[in-house]
C-alpha positions in Angstrom: 24.4 -23.5 16.9 21.4 -21.3 16.8 21.8 -17.9 15.1 19.6 -15.0 14.1 20.0 -13.9 10.5 20.6 -10.2 10.0 20.1 -10.5 6.2 18.7 -13.0 3.8 21.1 -15.9 3.4 20.7 -18.3 0.5 19.8 -21.8 1.5 19.5 -20.8 5.2 16.6 -18.4 5.6 15.3 -14.9 5.7 16.2 -11.8 7.7 15.2 -12.0 11.5 14.8 -15.8 11.3 16.3 -18.1 13.9 18.1 -21.0 12.2 20.3 -23.9 13.3 23.7 -24.0 11.5 27.0 -25.7 12.2 29.4 -24.0 14.6 32.1 -23.7 11.9 29.8 -22.2 9.3 28.6 -19.6 11.9 32.1 -18.7 13.2 33.9 -18.7 9.8 31.3 -17.3 7.4 28.1 -15.8 9.0 29.7 -13.9 11.9 32.7 -12.3 10.0 30.4 -11.2 7.2 27.9 -9.8 9.7 25.1 -12.0 8.2 24.1 -13.4 11.6 24.5 -13.1 15.4 24.3 -15.7 18.1 20.7 -16.3 19.2 20.6 -15.2 22.8 17.7 -14.0 24.9 18.3 -10.3 24.2 18.3 -10.7 20.4 15.3 -13.0 20.4 13.3 -10.4 22.5 14.3 -7.7 20.1 13.1 -9.7 17.1 9.8 -10.5 18.9 9.2 -6.8 19.7 9.9 -5.9 16.1 7.4 -8.5 14.9 4.7 -7.4 17.3 5.2 -3.7 16.4 5.0 -4.6 12.7 1.8 -6.6 13.3 0.3 -3.7 15.3 1.2 -1.2 12.6 -0.4 -3.5 10.0 -3.6 -3.7 12.0 -3.8 0.1 12.3 -3.3 0.5 8.6 -6.0 -2.0 7.9 -8.4 -0.3 10.2 -7.7 3.1 8.6 -8.2 1.6 5.2 -11.6 0.1 6.3 -12.7 3.5 7.6 -11.6 5.3 4.4 -13.4 2.7 2.3 -16.6 3.4 4.2 -16.1 7.2 3.8 -15.4 6.9 0.1 -18.6 4.9 -0.5 -20.6 7.9 0.8 -18.9 10.6 -1.2 -19.3 11.8 -4.8 -16.4 13.6 -6.4 -17.3 16.1 -9.2 -14.8 16.5 -12.0 -15.3 19.2 -14.6 -14.1 18.9 -18.1 -14.2 21.1 -21.2 -16.6 20.4 -24.0 -17.0 21.9 -27.5 -20.0 23.7 -28.9 -21.6 20.4 -29.9 -21.2 18.9 -26.4 -18.3 16.7 -27.3 -15.8 15.9 -24.6 -12.2 17.3 -25.0 -9.5 15.0 -23.6 -10.2 12.5 -20.9 -10.5 12.2 -17.1 -7.7 10.2 -15.7 -6.9 8.7 -12.3 -4.7 11.7 -11.7 -7.6 14.1 -12.2 -9.8 12.1 -9.8 -7.1 12.0 -7.1 -6.6 15.8 -7.4 -10.4 16.4 -7.2 -10.7 14.1 -4.2 -7.9 16.0 -2.4 -9.4 19.4 -3.3 -13.0 18.7 -2.4 -12.7 16.3 0.6 -9.1 16.6 1.7 -8.6 12.8 1.2 -5.3 11.9 -0.3 -5.3 8.7 -2.4 -2.4 7.7 -4.7 -3.4 7.9 -8.3 -1.9 4.5 -8.9 -4.5 3.0 -6.5 -7.4 4.3 -8.5 -8.4 1.4 -10.8 -9.6 2.7 -14.2 -9.8 0.3 -17.1 -9.5 3.3 -19.5 -9.7 7.1 -19.1 -13.2 8.5 -18.8 -14.2 10.1 -22.1 -17.9 10.9 -21.6 -20.0 12.9 -19.2 -22.0 11.2 -16.5 -21.7 9.4 -13.2 -19.3 6.5 -12.7 -18.5 4.1 -9.9 -14.7 3.6 -9.6 -12.8 1.1 -7.5 -9.9 2.3 -5.3 -7.5 -0.2 -3.9 -6.8 1.0 -0.3 -4.9 -2.0 1.1 -3.9 -5.5 0.1 -7.4 -6.9 0.4 -9.5 -3.8 1.1 -10.9 -1.7 -1.7 -13.6 1.0 -1.8 -16.0 2.3 -4.4 -16.1 6.0 -5.2 -18.7 7.9 -7.2 -17.3 10.2 -9.8 -19.5 12.7 -11.6 -18.1 14.2 -14.7 -19.7 17.5 -15.6 -19.3 20.1 -18.3 -17.3 23.3 -17.5 
């Protein structure tokens, strides 16, 4: 009997997958526990429409990430930091500071966890920082750290 899994079932398959199981296993285990439903035309069409909408959503997110990557490559974010009388840097510039400055200056929201810094910036100057926008799409951002 062909069934559509409503949840992941060990040794059978993942959610929304169509699998062939014995009639007794389906009637006595999968159906009573609401782990599966019989594979009829309506259920199969619903799954296909879910998959196509998920694929479309992923393509839109990829395109938005590519556009944002291009936009970030052209921008320079200025972050100000305090310095002492001898020009030494107090504290450090972190990914949180960069994300806040990017939002304030250019109205671009990027999650601070997606800004890839090896270590916090502890010196004045200009830096090129990588931002992971999507699974395989990343962009470079110019960050200029200046004295207050």
